[in-house]
C-alpha positions as CSV (number, residue, x, y, z in Angstrom):
1,M,0.0,0.0,0.0
2,S,1.4,3.4,-0.9
3,K,1.6,6.2,1.6
4,K,0.1,9.0,-0.4
5,N,-0.9,12.2,1.2
6,Q,-4.7,12.8,0.8
7,H,-6.1,16.2,-0.3
8,V,-9.6,17.3,0.5
9,V,-10.4,19.6,-2.4
10,P,-13.4,21.5,-3.8
11,H,-15.3,19.5,-6.5
12,S,-18.2,20.3,-8.9
13,S,-20.4,18.0,-6.9
14,G,-19.3,19.2,-3.5
15,W,-15.9,18.0,-2.0
16,A,-13.5,15.3,-3.1
17,V,-10.6,13.3,-1.7
18,R,-7.7,13.0,-4.0
19,G,-4.4,11.1,-3.5
20,A,-1.3,13.2,-4.0
21,G,-0.3,13.1,-7.7
22,N,-3.5,11.5,-8.8
23,E,-5.6,12.9,-11.6
24,R,-8.7,11.1,-10.6
25,V,-10.4,11.7,-7.2
26,T,-10.7,8.8,-4.7
27,S,-14.2,9.8,-3.5
28,V,-16.8,12.6,-3.8
29,H,-18.8,13.9,-0.9
30,V,-21.6,16.4,-0.5
31,T,-20.0,18.2,2.5
32,Q,-16.4,19.0,3.4
33,R,-16.9,17.4,6.8
34,E,-17.8,14.1,5.1
35,A,-14.7,14.3,2.8
36,I,-12.5,15.1,5.8
37,G,-13.9,12.0,7.6
38,A,-13.2,9.8,4.6
39,A,-9.7,11.2,4.1
40,R,-8.9,10.8,7.8
41,E,-9.7,7.1,7.7
42,T,-7.3,6.6,4.8
43,V,-4.4,8.6,6.2
44,I,-4.7,6.9,9.6
45,R,-4.6,3.5,7.9
46,Q,-1.6,4.6,5.8
47,G,0.2,6.8,8.3
48,S,0.4,9.7,5.9
49,E,-0.8,13.4,5.9
50,M,-4.1,15.0,5.1
51,L,-4.2,18.4,3.5
52,I,-7.5,20.3,3.7
53,H,-8.1,23.0,1.0
54,G,-10.5,25.8,1.3
55,E,-13.1,26.8,-1.3
56,N,-10.4,29.0,-3.0
57,G,-8.2,25.9,-3.4
58,R,-5.5,27.0,-1.0
59,I,-4.4,24.7,1.8
60,R,-6.0,25.9,5.0
61,E,-5.0,23.0,7.3
62,R,-2.8,19.9,7.4
63,N,-2.7,17.0,9.8
64,T,-0.1,14.3,10.0
65,Y,-1.0,10.8,11.1
66,G,1.7,8.3,12.0
67,K,5.3,9.2,12.4
68,D,5.8,13.0,12.1
69,P,9.3,13.8,10.9
70,Y,9.3,17.1,12.8
71,P,7.3,16.6,15.9
72,P,6.8,19.8,18.1
73,K,8.9,20.1,21.2
74,G,7.3,20.4,24.6
């Protein structure tokens, strides 16, 4: 199984989950919350990172699941 980061992106039918570097989306959801839930399940299983984009397409949040190469101190 590849450890691709998962992006939650705007889609013409609502919101989509897309693996990093993929042209096709993995899944399409009506709400961003549903898309985040689906992406979270995948990244927890893979130990990768989830990047959540806003309606303008810019990354607004990122969450790492698994081993973080730069964990915060303290």
